[in-house]
C-alpha positions in Angstrom: 0.0 -0.1 0.3 1.2 3.4 -1.0 1.2 6.2 1.8 0.7 9.7 0.2 3.0 12.4 2.1 1.3 15.1 0.2 -0.7 16.2 3.1 2.4 16.8 5.0 3.7 19.2 2.6 0.5 21.1 1.7 0.7 24.8 2.1 -1.2 26.3 5.2 -0.4 29.9 4.9 -0.2 32.3 2.1 1.6 35.9 2.1 0.7 38.5 -0.4 0.2 42.0 -0.8 3.3 44.2 -0.6 5.5 41.2 -1.2 6.0 38.6 -3.8 3.3 35.9 -3.1 4.7 33.0 -1.1 3.2 30.0 0.6 4.4 28.1 3.6 4.0 24.7 4.9 3.5 23.7 8.4 7.1 22.6 8.5 8.4 25.8 7.1 6.7 27.8 9.6 8.1 25.6 12.3 11.7 26.2 10.9 10.9 29.9 11.5 9.3 29.7 14.8 11.1 32.2 17.3 8.6 32.9 20.0 6.7 31.1 22.6 3.8 33.1 24.6 2.3 31.6 27.8 -1.2 33.5 28.3 -4.7 33.2 29.4 -7.3 33.7 26.5 -11.1 34.2 26.8 -11.3 30.8 24.7 -9.2 28.5 26.6 -9.0 27.3 30.3 -6.0 28.7 32.2 -2.6 29.6 30.9 -1.9 27.9 27.5 1.7 27.7 25.8 1.7 28.9 22.2 4.6 28.5 19.7 5.0 30.2 16.4 6.6 32.8 14.2 6.5 36.3 15.7 5.1 39.2 13.6 8.3 40.9 14.0 10.3 38.1 12.7 7.9 37.6 9.7 8.1 41.3 8.5 12.0 41.0 9.2 12.4 38.1 7.0 10.3 39.7 4.4 12.5 43.2 4.7 9.1 44.9 5.6 9.8 46.2 9.2 7.2 48.9 9.9 4.5 47.4 7.8 0.8 46.4 9.1 -0.8 43.1 8.3 -4.1 42.0 7.4 -4.8 38.5 8.7 -7.5 36.4 7.0 -9.3 33.3 8.4 -10.6 30.1 6.6 -14.2 31.5 7.0 -13.0 35.1 5.5 -13.1 36.7 9.0 -10.1 39.2 8.8 -8.5 41.8 11.2 -5.7 44.3 10.8 -2.8 44.0 13.0 -1.2 47.7 13.1 2.5 48.4 13.2 2.3 49.9 16.8 0.9 46.7 18.1 3.5 44.7 16.3 6.1 46.8 18.0 4.6 46.7 21.4 3.0 43.1 21.7 4.8 41.2 18.9 1.9 38.7 18.5 2.8 35.2 17.4 1.4 33.3 14.4 1.0 30.1 16.7 1.2 26.7 15.0 1.4 24.8 18.4 -0.5 24.9 21.5 1.0 23.0 24.7 3.4 21.4 22.1 0.7 20.0 19.8 -0.1 20.8 16.3 -3.5 22.8 16.3 -6.2 21.3 14.3 -8.7 23.5 12.4 -11.6 22.3 14.9 -9.4 23.8 17.7 -8.5 27.3 16.0 -5.7 25.9 14.0 -3.6 25.4 11.9 -2.6 29.0 12.8 -3.9 31.3 15.6 -2.7 34.9 16.0 -1.9 35.2 19.9 -1.2 38.2 21.7 0.5 38.0 25.1 -2.6 39.1 27.2 -1.4 38.0 30.5 2.2 39.5 30.0 0.4 42.9 29.4 -2.5 42.6 31.8 -4.7 42.8 28.8 -7.0 40.0 29.3 -10.2 41.9 28.9 -9.0 44.0 25.7 -11.7 43.6 23.4 -9.7 45.2 20.6 -6.8 42.8 21.0 -9.4 39.9 21.2 -10.7 41.0 17.7 -7.3 40.8 16.3 -6.5 37.2 17.8 -7.7 35.5 14.4 -7.9 31.9 14.2 -7.8 29.3 11.6 -5.4 31.8 9.7 -4.7 31.0 6.2 -3.7 34.2 4.5 -1.7 37.3 5.5 -1.7 40.4 3.5 1.2 42.6 3.9 0.0 46.2 4.0 1.9 49.3 3.4 4.0 51.0 5.9 2.2 53.2 8.8 
């Protein structure tokens, strides 16, 4: 019996906009992962540990520091992450929660996570609206 490994190499994130269009597999994102955030969220029980690529590293790798991001979910929900929040909070495009890959049914494959606990922003509804889950596309916007 042949086993297909195509699913492992399937792109889960596409970047476009003010950059050349590029798609990433889960493994490629894992190689870029540079930030762990331990935080409470309104959607989880207690503190959770999230691992992924920080917004600052993503922009640095694209040579687009100072740019804002528009993050899109599988269900077409989107939110803009302004440059000032990237500089202050450095949210992470999390691909793992508590050491495990996040399935679509549990906010995966990518969830934008802000360090709410670190900044005592647990009740900040504006930041909550930017914590897009089931992310599949990121548009790199112009400089702000």
